[in-house]
C-alpha positions, 0 to 999 in steps of 0.5 A: 500500500505504501508504494502505491500511495507513493506512486500516486503522490509522485504522479500528482506532483509530476502533473502539477509541475507539468512534467510530460515524461516520467519513469517510476521505479519500485521494489514491489514487483507485484505492484509494478505488474499490477500497474503495467498489466492493469490487474488490481487486487481488491485492497489496492483497487482505489489507489491503482484506479487513480494511478490508471486515470492519471496515466492512461486517461485521455486527459492525462498530461503525460506523453510517456510514463513507464513503471519499472521494477528495481531490486530493493538493494537499489531502492533505499531512498524510494523505500524511505519516501514511500514509508514517509508518505504512508505516515501521512495517512 
Protein backbone atom coordinates (compact mmCIF):
# COMPACT_ATOMS: atom_id res chain seq x y z
CA UNK A 1 0.00 0.00 0.00
CA UNK A 2 2.80 2.46 0.87
CA UNK A 3 4.44 2.05 -2.53
CA UNK A 4 1.14 2.50 -4.38
CA UNK A 5 0.34 5.67 -2.43
CA UNK A 6 3.85 7.00 -3.09
CA UNK A 7 3.48 6.35 -6.82
CA UNK A 8 0.11 8.11 -6.89
CA UNK A 9 1.63 11.02 -4.97
CA UNK A 10 4.60 11.20 -7.34
CA UNK A 11 2.29 11.24 -10.36
CA UNK A 12 0.15 14.00 -8.87
CA UNK A 13 3.26 16.02 -8.07
CA UNK A 14 4.73 15.46 -11.54
CA UNK A 15 1.45 16.50 -13.17
CA UNK A 16 1.29 19.66 -11.03
CA UNK A 17 4.83 20.52 -12.20
CA UNK A 18 3.69 19.98 -15.80
CA UNK A 19 6.04 17.06 -16.42
CA UNK A 20 5.23 15.07 -19.53
CA UNK A 21 7.76 12.22 -19.37
CA UNK A 22 8.29 10.16 -16.24
CA UNK A 23 9.76 6.82 -15.19
CA UNK A 24 8.81 5.46 -11.78
CA UNK A 25 10.61 2.55 -10.14
CA UNK A 26 9.55 0.32 -7.28
CA UNK A 27 10.97 -2.67 -5.47
CA UNK A 28 7.47 -4.16 -5.38
CA UNK A 29 7.41 -6.43 -8.39
CA UNK A 30 3.79 -7.36 -7.68
CA UNK A 31 2.76 -3.68 -7.72
CA UNK A 32 4.60 -2.95 -10.96
CA UNK A 33 2.99 -5.98 -12.59
CA UNK A 34 -0.44 -4.86 -11.36
CA UNK A 35 0.03 -1.33 -12.75
CA UNK A 36 1.50 -2.44 -16.07
CA UNK A 37 -0.98 -5.28 -16.52
CA UNK A 38 -3.87 -3.18 -15.24
CA UNK A 39 -4.92 -6.07 -12.99
CA UNK A 40 -5.69 -4.89 -9.48
CA UNK A 41 -6.27 -6.54 -6.14
CA UNK A 42 -9.30 -5.52 -4.12
CA UNK A 43 -7.09 -3.95 -1.45
CA UNK A 44 -5.36 -1.64 -3.94
CA UNK A 45 -8.22 -1.07 -6.37
CA UNK A 46 -8.88 2.56 -5.40
CA UNK A 47 -5.25 3.69 -5.49
CA UNK A 48 -4.47 1.76 -8.68
CA UNK A 49 -7.59 3.14 -10.32
CA UNK A 50 -6.32 6.64 -9.51
CA UNK A 51 -2.90 5.78 -11.00
CA UNK A 52 -4.58 4.39 -14.09
CA UNK A 53 -6.62 7.57 -14.55
CA UNK A 54 -3.59 9.81 -14.06
CA UNK A 55 -1.55 7.95 -16.67
CA UNK A 56 -3.83 6.29 -19.19
CA UNK A 57 -6.87 8.57 -19.47
CA UNK A 58 -7.39 10.80 -22.49
CA UNK A 59 -6.92 13.85 -20.26
CA UNK A 60 -3.55 12.67 -18.92
CA UNK A 61 -0.76 15.24 -19.03
CA UNK A 62 1.83 12.50 -19.56
CA UNK A 63 3.05 11.64 -23.03
CA UNK A 64 5.44 9.00 -21.65
CA UNK A 65 5.14 7.12 -18.37
CA UNK A 66 6.98 3.94 -17.51
CA UNK A 67 6.77 1.79 -14.38
CA UNK A 68 9.80 -0.40 -13.69
CA UNK A 69 10.78 -2.95 -11.08
CA UNK A 70 14.10 -2.38 -9.33
CA UNK A 71 15.60 -4.64 -6.66
CA UNK A 72 15.32 -3.45 -3.06
CA UNK A 73 19.11 -3.24 -2.78
CA UNK A 74 18.98 -0.44 -5.36
CA UNK A 75 15.91 1.29 -3.98
CA UNK A 76 16.70 2.54 -0.46
CA UNK A 77 15.74 6.22 -0.92
CA UNK A 78 12.45 5.38 -2.64
CA UNK A 79 11.55 2.89 0.10
CA UNK A 80 12.08 5.55 2.77
CA UNK A 81 9.97 8.01 0.78
CA UNK A 82 7.12 5.50 0.47
CA UNK A 83 7.15 4.84 4.22
CA UNK A 84 7.22 8.56 4.98
CA UNK A 85 4.28 9.12 2.63
CA UNK A 86 2.28 6.36 4.33
CA UNK A 87 2.81 8.00 7.72
CA UNK A 88 0.73 10.94 6.45
CA UNK A 89 -2.39 8.74 6.41
